[in-house]
C-alpha positions as CSV (number, residue, x, y, z in Angstrom):
1,M,6.8,-114.9,-34.0
2,V,2.2,-114.9,-34.2
3,N,0.8,-115.4,-31.2
4,L,-3.3,-115.8,-31.5
5,Q,-5.2,-116.4,-28.4
6,S,-8.7,-116.6,-27.8
7,I,-9.7,-112.7,-25.6
8,S,-13.3,-111.6,-24.5
9,L,-15.5,-109.2,-26.3
10,E,-14.3,-106.3,-23.1
11,A,-10.8,-107.1,-24.5
12,F,-11.2,-106.9,-28.0
13,Q,-12.5,-102.9,-27.0
14,A,-10.1,-102.6,-25.5
15,I,-8.1,-103.2,-28.9
16,D,-7.9,-100.0,-30.6
17,G,-10.0,-99.5,-33.5
18,A,-7.5,-99.0,-36.1
19,R,-5.6,-102.5,-34.7
20,R,-8.9,-104.1,-35.0
21,I,-7.9,-106.3,-38.4
22,I,-11.6,-108.7,-38.7
23,V,-14.5,-106.9,-37.5
24,H,-17.7,-108.8,-38.0
25,D,-21.2,-107.9,-37.5
26,H,-22.6,-109.4,-34.2
27,P,-19.7,-111.2,-33.5
28,R,-19.2,-114.2,-31.4
29,Q,-16.3,-114.9,-30.9
30,F,-12.2,-112.7,-30.2
31,A,-8.9,-112.7,-30.7
32,R,-5.8,-111.0,-30.2
33,L,-2.8,-111.2,-32.9
34,D,0.3,-110.6,-31.3
35,L,3.0,-110.0,-32.7
36,G,5.8,-109.1,-30.9
37,E,7.1,-106.0,-29.2
38,S,7.3,-104.1,-32.4
39,L,4.5,-104.3,-34.1
40,G,2.2,-105.2,-30.7
41,C,-1.2,-106.5,-30.5
42,Y,-4.1,-107.1,-33.3
43,G,-7.9,-107.5,-32.7
44,L,-10.3,-110.3,-34.5
45,S,-14.2,-110.6,-34.0
46,W,-16.2,-113.3,-36.4
47,R,-19.5,-114.5,-35.9
48,S,-19.5,-118.3,-36.3
49,N,-19.2,-119.9,-32.4
50,L,-18.1,-123.1,-33.7
51,P,-14.8,-124.3,-32.3
52,L,-14.4,-125.7,-36.2
53,I,-14.2,-122.5,-37.4
54,Q,-10.8,-120.2,-36.4
55,P,-8.7,-117.6,-37.9
56,V,-6.6,-118.7,-40.5
57,I,-2.6,-117.4,-41.1
58,A,0.0,-117.9,-43.6
59,Y,3.0,-115.5,-43.7
60,A,3.5,-114.7,-47.5
61,H,6.8,-116.4,-49.1
62,D,9.0,-113.7,-48.7
63,R,7.9,-113.4,-44.9
64,Q,7.4,-109.5,-45.1
65,T,3.2,-110.0,-45.5
66,L,0.9,-111.7,-42.9
67,W,-2.6,-112.7,-44.1
68,V,-5.3,-113.2,-41.8
69,G,-9.0,-114.3,-42.5
70,V,-12.0,-115.3,-41.0
71,D,-15.5,-115.9,-41.7
72,Q,-15.9,-113.9,-44.9
73,R,-12.9,-111.4,-44.2
74,L,-9.2,-111.2,-45.4
75,A,-6.6,-108.7,-44.2
76,A,-3.0,-108.6,-45.0
77,I,-0.2,-106.8,-42.5
78,D,3.2,-105.4,-44.0
79,L,5.6,-106.8,-41.6
80,Q,7.8,-104.0,-41.4
81,D,6.0,-101.1,-40.2
82,G,2.1,-102.7,-39.0
83,H,0.5,-101.0,-41.9
84,I,-2.5,-102.6,-43.2
85,S,-2.0,-103.7,-47.1
86,L,-5.4,-105.2,-47.4
87,S,-8.6,-105.5,-46.0
88,L,-11.4,-106.8,-47.9
89,A,-14.9,-108.2,-47.3
90,L,-15.6,-112.0,-48.6
91,Y,-18.5,-113.4,-50.5
92,Y,-18.0,-116.7,-49.5
93,N,-16.3,-118.2,-46.4
94,L,-12.9,-118.3,-45.9
95,F,-11.2,-121.7,-46.0
96,Q,-7.5,-122.0,-46.7
97,I,-4.4,-119.0,-47.1
98,L,-1.2,-120.6,-49.8
99,P,1.4,-118.6,-50.5
100,T,3.7,-118.8,-53.1
101,R,7.3,-117.0,-54.7
102,D,4.7,-114.8,-56.5
103,W,1.2,-114.3,-55.3
104,V,-1.0,-115.7,-52.5
105,A,-4.3,-117.9,-53.0
106,V,-7.2,-117.6,-51.0
107,L,-9.6,-120.3,-51.4
108,T,-13.4,-119.7,-50.6
109,E,-16.6,-121.8,-50.8
110,L,-16.8,-121.6,-54.4
111,E,-14.3,-119.0,-55.6
112,V,-10.5,-118.6,-55.5
113,L,-8.7,-115.2,-55.3
114,L,-5.1,-114.5,-56.4
115,F,-3.0,-111.4,-55.2
116,A,0.2,-110.7,-56.3
117,N,2.9,-110.6,-53.5
118,S,4.4,-107.7,-54.2
119,D,1.5,-104.9,-53.3
120,C,-1.1,-107.4,-52.5
121,S,-3.7,-106.5,-55.2
122,L,-6.3,-108.9,-56.4
123,F,-5.0,-110.2,-60.4
124,C,-7.1,-113.0,-60.2
125,S,-11.2,-114.1,-59.3
126,Q,-12.1,-117.5,-60.6
127,A,-15.6,-118.6,-59.5
128,L,-16.1,-122.7,-58.7
129,P,-18.4,-124.8,-59.6
130,D,-19.3,-126.8,-56.8
131,L,-17.8,-126.4,-53.1
132,A,-14.6,-126.1,-52.7
133,A,-12.3,-128.7,-50.8
134,E,-9.0,-127.5,-50.9
135,L,-5.9,-125.8,-53.2
136,L,-3.0,-127.6,-54.2
137,I,0.2,-126.5,-56.3
138,V,0.8,-129.4,-58.4
139,N,4.1,-128.4,-60.8
140,S,3.3,-124.7,-61.7
141,D,0.0,-125.3,-61.4
142,L,-3.0,-124.7,-59.1
143,V,-5.4,-127.2,-58.6
144,I,-8.8,-126.7,-56.2
145,R,-9.9,-129.6,-55.2
146,L,-13.9,-129.1,-54.9
147,D,-15.9,-131.1,-52.3
148,D,-17.3,-134.2,-55.0
149,D,-13.6,-134.2,-55.5
150,R,-12.7,-133.3,-58.8
151,R,-10.2,-130.9,-59.5
152,L,-9.8,-127.6,-61.3
153,S,-6.3,-126.2,-62.6
154,L,-5.4,-122.7,-63.3
155,N,-1.8,-121.2,-64.6
156,P,-1.4,-118.0,-63.4
């Protein structure tokens, strides 16, 4: 079970550096991600002080990896051993993480990224013509709804 709680700068700084999975320059919010006794706690910090901007957390389809992102950072934690499988700076702000059986889709403001479930490797990056609103799965296609309500389809 994942427990995410807001913490102070001091509590964030007390977390071991290797366990600070998302670290932003000039952070304004801090959180502790508690993955239980066997895996322990991880730290997150992000720039925005708006309450609407909060971490996005999603289990991979097989529940072996936990995907975590906020602002312009993305991380994946292997839930078998607690190792960080992926830590990535994004070009745009993260909106949504959508796991499927074979891959994980990450939607940012202006692009969609697809990662393989097997090893968290990036296998597709698609720029978007306008601001994104949401990701959907329709049949076997990934549908990206844009802010102006247009829809784009990808067939990974």
